N, C-alpha and C positions, 0 to 999 in steps of 0.2 A: 423620514429618511432624507438626508441632504443630497440633492441631485447635482449640485454645482461641481462636485469633485469628478463627476462623470461627463461633464459638459463637453470637454475637448474630445473625449472618446466618441460621444454621440455625434459631434460635428464631423469628425473624420469618417466615421462609419456612414453617416448620411450622405456625405459627398461621394463616397465610393459607390453607394447604392444608386444615387441619382445619375452618376456617370454611366454605371452599368445599364440602368434603365434606358438612358438615351441611346447607348450603343445597340442594345438588343431591340429597341423600337425601330431603329434604322434597318437592322437586319430583318425584322419582321415585315417592314414595308417592302423589302425586296422579295421576301418569301411569305406572303400573307396566309398561306395554307399550312405553314409549319407550326403545328400545335406544341412541339417541344420548346420552341422559343417562347411561346405564350406562357407555358408552365414556368419557365425561368423568370420571366417578367413578373408573373403573379407572385412567385415566392419572394422576389426582391421587394416588391411593393408591400407584401404582407409583413416582411421583416421591418421595413421602414415604418410602417404604421404602428407596429408593436413598440418599437423604440421611441417613437414620438409620443405615443400614449403614456409610456412608462415615465418619460421625462416631463409630462404635463403639457405638451404642446398639442392641445386639442384640435385647433384649426388644421394643423398639419396632418394629424391622425385622421380627421374627418374627411379631408379631401382625398387622402390616400385610400380611405375606405370606399369612397365613391368610385375611384379608379378600379379598385378590386372588384366591385359589382360588375363593371363592364368586362373586365378581363375574365371573370369567372364564367360569364355567358359564352365568351369566345372559346375558352379552353374546353367547355362542355358542348361545343358545336351547336349552340343555340343562337349564335350571332356570328355573322361573317364580317371580317374587317373591311372597312371602306375608307375613302379619303377623309370623310367628315370625322370618323372615329379616330383616325390617326392624328388629324389636326387638333382635335379636342384633347387627346391624351398628351400630345406634345405641349399644348398650352398648359395643361395640368403640371407637367414636369417643370416648365418655366416658372410657374407660380410656386411650386415646392422649392425650387432653387432660390427664389427671392425670399421665401420664408426662412430658409436655412441661413442665407446671407444676413438677414435681419438679426437672427440669433447670434451669428458670429460678431456682429457689430453691437451686441449688448441689448438687442431688442427682445420682444416677447414672442416673435414668430407669428404674429397675427396679421391677417390680410383679408381684404374683401374679395372673396373668390366665388361670390354668389352666381355670377354669370356662368363660370366654368362648371360649378356644381349643377346648375340647371341644365346645361348641355349634357353632362354625364347622365343625369337622371332621365333626360329625354331619350338618350341612347338606350338605357335600360328598359324604358317603356316602349321602345320601338319607333320613336320619333326621329328617324334619320332622313335628312333631306335627300331627295332623289337627284341624279345628275341633271335632270331638267329643271331643278329648282323647286319642285313641288314637294309635298310630304307624302311619305308612304304610310297610309293609314293601316293601323292594326287594331285588334280588339282592345288592346291595352291603351291605345291613344284615346279611345272613346271613354274609357273608364277612369283616366288619370285624374279627372277633376274630383273624383269621390274622396280623394285624400284631403282636398280643400274643404269638402263638405263634412269633414271630420267623421266619416264612417270608419271607425277603427275596430276591426274584428279581433276578438281575442283568439287564443290558440284553439279553444274548443269549437268556436264558430268556423274557423278556417278548416278544421278537420272534418266538420259536418259537410261543408261545401265540397272539399276535396274527395271525401268518400262517396258523396252523391254523384259526382262526375264519373268516378271510377265504376259505379254501379249502373251507369247508363242514363242517369237523370240529367236534366238541364239545369245549370246554375246561371241565373240571370241577374243582371244589375238593371234596375228600373228607376226612372225618374219621371214622376207624374206632375204635370202642370195643370192647375185648376184656373178657370177663367177669372179675370180680374173683377168682373161684375158679380161674382158669386157671393151671396150673403151668408150662406151656411157652409163654410169650408169644411168644418169638422164632420158634417153629415156626409158631404161628398167623399171625404177621405175614408169614413167608415164604410161607405158603399164599396170603395175600391178594395179595402182590406177584406171585406166580407166575400167579394168576388174571388180574390186571390186565394183565400183560405179554403175555398171549395175545390180549387184545382191544384193546390200544392202547399208549400210551407214557407212562411216568412221567417228569415234568419235574423236580420238586423235592420233597423230603420234609422233614418235621420230626418227630422228630430225623433226623439223617442216616442213610443206609442202614446204615453201619458200626455206629452206636450201636444201631439197631434189632436188628441181627444179634446184638449182645452183650447184649441185653435191657436197654440203658440208656435205658429209658423207663418211664413209669408204667403206664397201662392204655389209652392212646390214642396215635395218631399221625395226622398229616395230610399231604396231598400235593396237588400239581397234576397233572392227568392229561388226556391227549388221547385221544379215542376216537370211533368212529362210532355206538356204541350209545347208547340213551336212558338218562336218569337212572334210571327205574324198573327197567330191565333190569339195570343195574350194581348197584343197591341189592339186588335180589333174588338176584343171583349171589353177592354177598359174604355176605349173611345166610344163604345155604344152607350156608356153611362152619360147622363146629362151633365152639362157644365164642366166637362173635362176638355181642356184646351188642346193639349198634346201629350204624347207619351214617348219617352226615349228608352229603348231596351237594347242591351248588349248581352250576348251570350258569352260566358267565360269558359276558357279551357284551363287545364291544370297549370300550364306555363304562365299564363297571364295572372292566375290566382297566386302562384308562388312569387312572382315579381312584385305584386302588390303587397304581399306579406313581408317581403324584404324591405320595401319602402316604409311600411308602417312600423317596422321594428328597427329601422336603421339607427335611430338615436340611442335606443337601448343597447343595440349591438355594439356600437362604438365604445360605450362604457364597459360592457362586458368583455370586449376584446382587450381593452386597456388593462383590465384586471387580470385577464388570462396571460397577456404578454408580460405583465409585471412578475407573475410567478415563473414564467418560462425564461425570461431574460435576466432575472436577478436571483442571486443566491448569496447569502451572507452579505447582503447589501452591496453587491458588485454587479455592474452592468457588463454582461459577457458579450463580446463581439460574436455574431452568429456567422462564423466563417463558412460553415457547411452549406448555408443557403445562398451565399453570394455567388452570382454567376461569373464566369470567366469572360474577360474581354476578348474581342476579336484580335486585338493587337498582339504581335508575337512577343510575349514576355513570359518570364518564368512564373509558373503558378505553383504555389506551395500547397500540396494536397494535405488535408487534415482529416482525421477520423477519430472516433472515440478512443482508440487505443494509442494514437500518436499525438503528442503535444505539438502545438503550432511552433514553427521555427522562425517566425518573424515577430518583431516588436516595433511599436511606434516610438520614435524619439523626437522630442521637441527640438526644432532647428536651433534654438538658442543654446541648448546644451552642446550641440555640435560646434557652434561658434566658440563656446568657452573651451572645448577640447582643442580646437584648432589654435586658439590663442596660446594655450599652455604648451602645445607642441611647438609653436613658433619660438617661444622662449627657450625650449629645449634645443631647438635647431641652432639658435644663437650661441648657446653654451657649448654645443658640440663643436662648432667652428672655432670657438675660443680655446677649447681643450686641445684640438688638433694643432693649433698654433703653438700652445705652450709645450705640448709633447715634442714637437719638432725642435723646439729651442732647448729642451732639457736633455735630449738624446738618451733617454732612459728606455732600454729595450722593452721591459715589462710594461711600463706606462704606455709606450707606443702601441704595443699589442692590444692592451685593454681598450685604448681609445679607438683603435681600428675596429675592434669587435663592436664597441658601442656605436660606431658610425654605421656599420652594416645593419645592426638591429634598428637604429633610429631611421635608416632609409626604408626598411620594411614597414616600420611604424608609420612613416610619412605616407607611403603608398596606401596603407589601410585607412588612415585618417582621411586622405583625399577621396578614396573610394566611398567612404561613408557619406560624403557630401554629394556624391555623384547620383543623379536621378535620370532615368530614361526620358528622352524628349516625348515619349508616349504620353506623359502626364500633361503636356501642352497640346500635342497633336489630337488627342481623343475628343477635344471639343469641336474640331473642325467638320467632321462628317455631318453633324447636326446643323452647323452653321451653313454649310454648302446646300443642304437640303432646303432650308428655309429661304436662302437667297435665290435658289433656282426657282422655287415656287413664286416668290414675289416678283422676279424679273421675267417669269415665263420662259425660262431656258431649261435645256436638258444638260445636266453636268454630271460627269463621273469623276469622283475624287479617288486617286490612287496614292496610298501612303506606303513608303518604303523606308526602312532604316529607323523605325520608331523605337528600336531597342538601344539606339545610340545614346550615350550618357553625357550629361553636361553638369557642371557645378550647380548646386541648388540656387545659388545667388543669381546665376545667369538665367536659369529656368524661370525664376519668379519674375524677371524683368522682360523676357523675350516674348511672352504671350501676346501682349497688345500690338507690338510691331508686326507680328505674323498675321494677326487678325486684319490689320489695315492692308497688308500686301495681298492676302487672299481675297478680300472684298474687292480690291482694285482689279485683281486678275479676273474675277467673275463678272464684274460690271463693265470694265473697259476692254478686257481681253477677249473673253468668250462672246461670240456673236449670237444673235437670235437664231432660232431654228431655221427660219426662212433664209437668212443671210448665209448660213452654213451650207444649206442645200444648194443655193445659187452658186456658191463658190466651189461646189463639188466635194464638200466635206461631209463627214457623218453628222447627222443631226444632234448627236450627243457630244458635247465638248468635254475634253479631258483636262483636269488639273492634277499635275503630279506634285506631291509634297515629299521631298526626300531629305534625309539627314545622313551624314557620313563623317568619319574621322579622316583627317589628313594632317599628319605631323602633330603639332601641338595645338591644332585647331579643330573645330567642328564646323562643317558647312551645312547650311539648311537652304535648300533650293525650292522655289515655287515656279513651276513651269507649266504653261498652258498652250494649247494648240489653236489659239484664237487669231484675231486679226493682226496682231503684231503692232509695233510702234512705227509710225511714219515720221521720219525726220522733219519733213517740211511742216507737218501739223504742230509738232512740238515747238519748232522755232517760231512759227507764226504766232502761237499763243504766248510764247516767252517774250517776243518783241513787243506784242500788243500790251503786255503787262509791265513792260519796262525792265524785265529781268536781264536782258542783253540787248545790244544794238544789232542792227543788220550786219554791220561789218564784223563784229565779234562772232556772230552766228555763222557767217560764211566760212570763217577760219577754223571753226570747231570740228573735231572728229565726231563720228557717230556716238562713241562712248561718252564724250563730253556733252553732247546734245541730250542723250538719255538721262544724264545726271541732273539736267535742268528740272526733271520731274520732281526732284527732291527740294526744289526751291520753295520757300515759305509762301503760302497762298497760291501756289501754282495749280492749275487744273485745266485739262483739255475737254472736260465735260461741257456740252452745250446746254444741258438741262440739269438743274439741281434736283436730285432725288433723295429718297431716304437713305440710299446706299452710298452715294458719293456726289461730288460736284461742287463742294464748297471750298476746295483748295486746302482742306485740313486733312492731314493723314500722312502723306509720304515724307513731308519735312519732319514730322514727329518721329517717323520710323528711323530716318537717318540719325537724328539727334540721339535717340535712345540707343541705337546700335553702336554709334561712335562712343557714347558714354560707357558702354560695356567693353570697350577696347576692340571692337570689331569694325567691319565695313561691309557695304552692300554694293554689288555691281549688277549691271543690266546688260543682257545680250538679247537682241531681238532681230527677227527676220520678218519684214512686212508681209502680211498675208499668211504667215506660217505659225507665228506665236512668239512668246516672250519668256525669258528666264531671269528671275530675280535670285541672285546668289548672295546669301548672308554668311559672312565669315565671323566666327566667334571664338574667343579663347576658351580652352577647356576649363580653366578655373581662374578665379580672381584672387586667390589667397596666397598661393606660392607660385612664383614665376621663375623662369630661367632668364638670367640677365648677364650682360657684360659689364664688369666693374672697370671704371676708368678713373684716372687721376688728373687733377688740375691743381698744381701747387700742393697745398696741404689738404685740399678738398677731394672727396671721393664721390662719384656719381654712379648710378646704375641705369643701364639702358636695356629695355626688354629685347630679348633676342628675336622675338617675332617681328620686330620692326626693322631689324638690321639686314641689309642686303649684302654688304661686304665691308671689310676693313682694309686699310692700306696706308701707304706713306706717300706724301707729296713733297716736292721741293718748292722753295719760295718762288722760283722763276716760272713755275707752272700755274701760279695764281694770276688771274686776269681781273681787271676791273671793268664792268659793263654797266653803264648808267649809274655809277656810284655804288654798285654791288659787287662784292667779290665772287668770282665764278671759277670753277675748276672743271677740267675735262674728265668725264668718266664714261668709258665704253663708247667713245665717239659722240657723246652728248655733253653739252655744257650745263652744269648744275650749280646752284648757289652754295657758297661755303659760309657756314655759320660759326662764329667764334663764341664758344661757350664761356670762355674766360671774360669776354666783354659783356655778354648777357647777364652773367651771374656776378660780375664785378669781383673776380678772384684777385686778391691783392698781391699774391706772391708768384704770379705766373704771367709772363708777357710773351705771347706767341710771335709777335713781330720780330723778336730777337732770335727766333729759331730758324735755322737753315732748312730743317725738315720738320714737317708736322704730321703726326698720326691723324688719320681721319676715319670716321665711321659713316658709311653711306646708309641713310635711312630712307624708307619709302612709305608713302601713304597713297594708296590707289596707284595712279600712273605717275604721280609726282615724286621726285626724289630730291634730296639735299645731302650735303656732307657736313658733319660736325667735326670741328677741329679740337683735338684734345692734346694733353701732354704725354700720357703714357697709358698702356693697357695693364690692368691688374690681372684679369682673367675672367673666365665664365664661372658663375655660381648660382646655386638655388637660393633665392632670397624670399623673405617673408614680407608681403605687402602690408604696410601699416599706414593707417590714415594719419594725416597731419593734425587732426583734431579740430576743435572749435576755436582754439586760441589763435590760429593762423588764418588769415584770409586766403581765399582760393588763389594760388599762385600759378600764373600761366607758365606752361612748360614743365610743371611738376605734378605728378599724379599721386605721390605719396612718399614714404620714406621706409628705410629698412635699417636694422641694427646689425652691424658687422661683427665678426668674431672678436675684434679688439675692443668692442664696446662703442665704437664710433658710429655716428648716424650718417648714413648716405642717402641723399635725395634720389628718388626714382624719377627719371625724366619721361615726359610724354612727347614722343617724336611728332605726333600729329600736330601739336601746337606750333612746333618750329616750322613745319612746312606751311601751315596757315599763314 
């Protein structure tokens, strides 16, 4: 059966289950006694194991199986959750994510997870480090080595031991050591067996009885044994025999016996489970998504409930298909504008009516196409609770993450790019912003720091805010570091507003950290954040109160595909300026233009701002603004800075489709793309940020 056709489905489903496992593990860490959460985690892990086994990713299936063993004990109340167990399970999830990432990149999904597996097996065997750093010994701890000595009990032998314990007999595991100077080891072993058989029954030995009789063993042998006598009695009886060096005896109970049985059968069970899951998850050679076992996320999003009688109402669509759909719709939009223009020229009533109806339908279609590309920011936010948990442990801080507005939607293109900048901002907030427990208590604050992660719509933008109640940003500290690194001079720093000083944090290589750590301090991060957000057509602002906390606010466009723009004319050329960058439009007279230090300036709302001539920048041949008595201007803004663009005439507001200039043209400063107008003419889309730079 060719599994490649199901690979994309497997990857999507695996990512969903891993995200759900992370969320539910965090929830369980808050409520470790809630067994209903454990049940959900177990089912999700079980489904993931079955899918991995079906697809042939044995390492992934095997690791998930080891996690299942631990979770099974927890859900059956045989094991209580502790920090060590949580840490080990989270490490397991990280390893599983790395394996899936390797599969996405075309790898085999194999990884060396022997240390994690050993930790998981130790948990199953009861080897959990105590808070003091020691080990909590259990009966199973003492018996664990028998697996290394290859005492593999079959089903019949297990049932004998189990039934004997139920009937009140003692099941013992013995290891007998004969002195090194003994010359007749086989004779001494025979004497031990003779003694044991008088008081009980030997179930299984290692080495075998035949090998022991032929002295094919070193100086020790081990065995399972059933008796009515106590451990101390048996030990004393064996030690009374000559040339016996020492005896190790452990009494087994049903629980330890069952756990050993699971260990001995784990390899066979993985294979059997893979076969079983193959039957359950496939039918007519189709890998079926197991929607009924997938747990719901804590995030407030719509959950589509499914059952055997109701078909699922969601489908997965490749993002490339949506891009093709958007491209085709863009062409339709261009033709619509052209038809509207022709209809107005033809003055045919029926044609005008038809075109108007088509315009209404295409507007509805435009909304649907855009909504198809919209994804809740929850898909980015849901990685942060786990990240905050790990950061808090590594920095020894107590942090509460509060997420609001996770249902807010953004274009898929923006969602794909915004994850890394937010990671940097949150790490910065936790490391630089939130104080240590001792500092917070000394400042009269709660020992638990709060990081608020918010998303909300405002106009044609989405705002994402990261706010913490930490130490805040001290202006003098930032300036001191900036002057030391040569980012600004002392004179420039003194003239800066607080907002301008805070923006220095985004300078390349800038850092206020005194010590370089794993989290921050190398001066890499915030400059990358600003570059990425600016590339997405957004910007980031900082508001901070020393001693109270800091707010990083990221403003992003809703979509990068279709934008509202102002169309303007310069001679025979037409340009589009995004409405999101426009503050105001107006008209100025020539006598209002002043020259300051060689630059043309114009007064706007009591402030002098630069006047930029588009005709000069783009060398428009058939328009000379110097001959104009009046000039139309468009005031644009980037952060706190503004400028006025001089144009010839306004054409009007329009919804335009953003097209890339392609590989044939080099990156042109001041131009972010192009659009095709209704008359077929190409208009360049201006990037106001570049003009202000």
